[in-house]
C-alpha positions in Angstrom: 0.0 0.0 0.0 2.8 2.4 0.9 4.6 1.6 -2.4 1.4 2.3 -4.4 0.9 5.6 -2.6 4.5 6.7 -3.4 4.2 5.8 -7.0 0.9 7.6 -7.3 2.6 10.7 -5.8 5.2 10.4 -8.6 2.5 10.0 -11.3 0.6 13.0 -9.9 3.8 15.1 -9.9 4.6 14.3 -13.5 1.1 15.0 -14.7 1.0 18.2 -12.8 4.4 19.3 -14.1 3.1 19.2 -17.7 0.1 21.2 -16.9 2.0 23.8 -14.9 4.7 24.2 -17.5 1.9 24.8 -20.1 0.5 27.4 -17.8 3.9 29.1 -17.4 4.1 29.5 -21.2 1.4 32.2 -20.9 3.9 34.5 -19.3 7.3 33.4 -20.5 8.6 32.3 -23.8 9.0 28.5 -24.0 12.6 28.7 -25.3 13.5 31.2 -22.5 11.9 28.8 -19.9 13.9 25.9 -21.4 17.2 27.8 -21.3 16.7 29.1 -17.7 15.7 25.6 -16.6 18.8 24.0 -18.0 21.0 26.6 -16.5 19.8 25.5 -13.1 19.3 21.7 -13.5 22.8 20.5 -14.3 24.3 21.8 -11.0 21.4 20.1 -9.1 22.1 16.9 -11.0 25.7 17.1 -10.0 24.7 17.7 -6.4 22.4 14.6 -6.5 25.4 12.5 -7.7 27.6 13.9 -4.9 25.0 13.3 -2.2 24.4 9.7 -3.4 28.1 9.0 -3.1 28.8 8.5 -6.8 31.4 10.2 -8.9 31.5 11.7 -12.4 33.8 10.1 -14.9 33.7 9.0 -18.5 35.8 7.1 -20.9 37.0 8.7 -24.1 35.7 5.8 -26.2 32.2 6.6 -24.9 32.2 10.2 -26.0 30.3 9.7 -29.3 27.6 7.7 -27.4 27.4 10.3 -24.6 27.0 13.1 -27.1 24.2 11.2 -28.9 22.6 10.5 -25.5 22.8 14.2 -24.5 21.2 15.2 -27.8 18.4 12.6 -27.6 17.7 12.9 -23.9 18.0 16.7 -23.6 19.4 18.7 -26.5 17.2 17.9 -29.6 14.5 16.4 -27.4 13.8 19.5 -25.3 13.4 21.7 -28.4 10.6 19.4 -29.8 9.0 18.8 -26.4 8.9 22.5 -25.3 7.7 23.8 -28.7 5.3 20.8 -28.9 3.8 21.6 -25.6 3.5 25.3 -26.5 1.4 24.4 -29.6 -0.8 21.6 -28.1 -2.7 20.8 -25.0 -1.1 19.4 -21.8 -3.3 16.3 -22.2 -2.0 15.6 -25.7 1.6 16.3 -24.7 1.4 13.9 -21.8 -0.3 11.2 -23.8 1.8 11.4 -27.0 5.0 11.8 -25.0 4.2 8.5 -23.2 4.7 6.7 -26.5 8.5 6.8 -26.2 8.7 3.1 -25.0 6.8 2.0 -28.1 9.3 3.9 -30.4 12.0 2.2 -28.4 10.4 -1.1 -29.2 10.4 -0.3 -32.9 14.1 0.8 -32.9 15.4 -2.4 -31.1 13.3 -4.5 -33.4 14.6 -2.8 -36.6 18.2 -3.0 -35.3 17.7 -6.7 -34.4 19.0 -6.0 -30.9 16.2 -7.9 -29.1 13.5 -10.3 -30.0 10.0 -8.7 -29.8 7.1 -11.0 -29.0 3.8 -10.9 -30.8 1.8 -9.8 -27.7 4.0 -6.7 -27.5 3.5 -5.9 -31.1 -0.2 -6.1 -30.8 -0.2 -3.7 -27.9 2.1 -1.3 -29.7 -0.1 -1.4 -32.9 -3.3 -0.7 -30.8 -1.6 2.2 -29.0 -0.4 3.8 -32.3 -3.8 3.3 -34.0 -5.4 4.9 -30.9 -3.4 8.1 -31.7 -5.4 8.4 -34.9 -8.6 8.1 -32.8 -7.2 10.8 -30.5 -6.6 13.1 -33.5 -10.2 12.6 -34.6 -9.6 10.4 -37.6 -12.8 8.5 -37.0 -15.0 11.2 -35.7 -15.1 13.6 -38.6 -12.7 16.0 -36.9 -9.4 14.8 -38.2 -6.6 17.3 -37.8 -3.0 17.0 -36.8 -1.9 19.9 -34.6 1.6 21.2 -35.0 2.3 20.6 -31.3 1.1 17.0 -31.6 3.5 16.3 -34.5 6.4 17.9 -32.6 5.6 15.9 -29.4 5.5 12.6 -31.4 8.9 13.5 -32.9 10.2 14.3 -29.3 9.0 10.8 -28.1 10.8 9.2 -31.0 14.0 11.1 -30.2 13.8 10.1 -26.6 13.5 6.5 -27.7 16.9 6.9 -29.1 18.1 8.0 -25.6 16.6 4.8 -24.2 18.5 2.6 -26.7 21.8 4.4 -26.4 21.6 4.7 -22.6 21.0 1.0 -22.2 24.5 0.4 -23.6 26.2 3.0 -21.4 24.5 1.9 -18.2 26.7 -1.2 -18.4 29.6 1.2 -17.4 27.9 4.1 -15.7 25.6 4.5 -12.8 22.2 5.9 -13.7 22.8 9.1 -11.7 26.2 9.7 -13.3 24.9 9.1 -16.7 22.1 11.6 -16.2 24.4 14.2 -14.9 26.9 13.8 -17.8 24.2 13.7 -20.5 22.3 16.6 -18.9 25.4 18.8 -19.0 25.9 17.9 -22.7 22.2 18.6 -23.4 22.4 22.0 -21.6 25.3 23.0 -23.9 23.0 22.3 -26.8 19.8 23.8 -25.3 20.9 27.0 -23.5 22.4 28.8 -26.6 19.1 28.2 -28.5 17.0 29.7 -25.8 19.4 32.4 -24.6 18.2 35.1 -27.0 14.6 34.6 -25.9 15.8 34.6 -22.2 17.7 37.9 -22.7 14.7 39.6 -24.3 12.3 38.5 -21.6 10.7 41.2 -19.5 11.2 39.5 -16.1 9.4 42.3 -14.3 6.1 41.1 -15.8 6.5 37.5 -14.7 4.3 36.7 -11.7 5.5 35.0 -8.6 3.1 32.1 -9.5 5.1 31.5 -12.7 8.4 31.6 -10.8 6.9 29.0 -8.4 6.1 26.9 -11.4 9.7 27.3 -12.6 11.0 26.1 -9.3 8.6 23.2 -9.3 9.8 22.2 -12.8 13.4 22.3 -11.8 13.1 20.4 -8.5 10.3 17.9 -8.7 10.8 16.0 -12.0 14.2 14.7 -10.8 15.2 15.5 -7.2 11.9 14.9 -5.4 10.5 12.0 -7.4 13.4 9.9 -8.6 14.2 8.4 -5.2 10.6 7.4 -4.7 10.4 5.8 -8.2 13.6 3.9 -7.7 12.5 2.7 -4.3 9.3 1.4 -5.9 11.3 -0.5 -8.5 13.3 -2.1 -5.8 10.2 -3.2 -3.9 7.9 -4.4 -6.8 10.0 -4.5 -9.9 10.4 -2.3 -13.0 7.7 -4.0 -15.1 5.0 -3.4 -12.5 6.2 0.1 -11.7 6.0 1.0 -15.4 2.3 0.5 -15.4 1.9 3.4 -13.1 3.4 5.8 -15.7 0.4 5.3 -17.9 -1.7 7.2 -15.4 0.3 10.4 -16.2 -1.8 11.4 -19.2 -4.9 10.8 -17.2 -3.6 13.1 -14.4 -2.6 15.7 -16.9 -5.9 15.6 -18.6 -7.9 15.9 -15.4 -5.7 18.7 -14.0 -5.8 20.7 -17.2 -9.6 21.1 -16.8 -9.5 23.3 -13.7 -6.0 24.8 -14.1 -6.0 25.5 -17.9 -9.8 25.5 -18.5 -9.1 23.0 -21.3 -11.8 21.4 -23.3 -11.4 17.7 -23.9 -13.6 16.0 -26.6 -15.1 12.6 -26.3 -13.0 11.2 -29.1 -9.8 12.4 -27.4 -10.9 10.6 -24.2 -11.7 7.4 -26.2 -8.3 7.6 -28.0 -6.4 8.2 -24.8 -8.1 5.2 -23.1 -7.4 2.9 -26.0 -3.8 4.1 -26.3 -3.2 3.5 -22.6 -4.7 0.1 -22.9 -2.5 -0.8 -25.8 0.6 0.4 -24.0 -0.4 -1.7 -21.0 -0.7 -4.8 -23.1 2.7 -4.0 -24.7 4.2 -3.8 -21.2 2.5 -6.9 -19.7 3.4 -9.3 -22.6 7.0 -10.2 -23.2 8.9 -7.8 -21.1 12.0 -6.4 -22.8 15.1 -5.5 -20.8 15.3 -2.1 -22.6 11.7 -1.3 -21.9 12.1 -2.4 -18.3 15.1 -0.1 -18.1 13.0 2.7 -19.5 10.6 2.2 -16.6 13.5 2.7 -14.2 15.1 5.6 -16.0 15.8 8.8 -14.1 12.4 10.5 -14.1 11.8 13.9 -15.5 14.2 13.7 -18.5 11.2 14.1 -20.9 9.4 16.6 -18.8 
């Protein structure tokens, strides 16, 4: 019971983060928010490594993989995720972003790295088809929002991080890898958002938005990762990963009062079918990469 409560706290935190960041974009440019966030997060990641008793080191032969991980986990990924969230709803961002494990599945299958069982493919196909339902393909309201497309690309990019990181985790601790790749990602992200940050009128930003900024910096990593890891140790990565599928539901529900969002019946139907498909893909034929994804450091894609 205590484990479930802790994991539900993490799920609520993730879902709330997406909604709050969307709300912050009404007062601050998304790229400026991104740049400021990645000026603060790397030092905190290094602090987390130090507190945990780990140390930062890397081998020269791993540099190409580390650079690619930094780009997929933070650099390129953050541009697509932030701009995607700015041009779509928090509900859509949370749902479409949660498809990263399915893109990971496709990548490892195409590369022939792991054998993918039929049950997992069925769940993946159902989840991907449900995206069409979510976009109104079968309700006469078919449209593809720019933000939805950008978020799907972000999920596919983050799948690359999953695959690359799985190789590096053989030689690096999860926290050390996060710190290294976050620093690399910050080098890619901050310059792109710095012009917007420089031209931001900070006097017009409310204390509520600064509170959201602090929340986005602290909670996705520092105040949820230990709980998520503890849950994995207690009940296993596969079972814990099922909790992550509640994130879109939380984001959708919270967006109603906080963002005054309007969610259509076909979006609800598509989301439920998508979550069901991802659940099936998780339950049948667990893959080590997907299990690792469930135990990844939280907040990378948020």
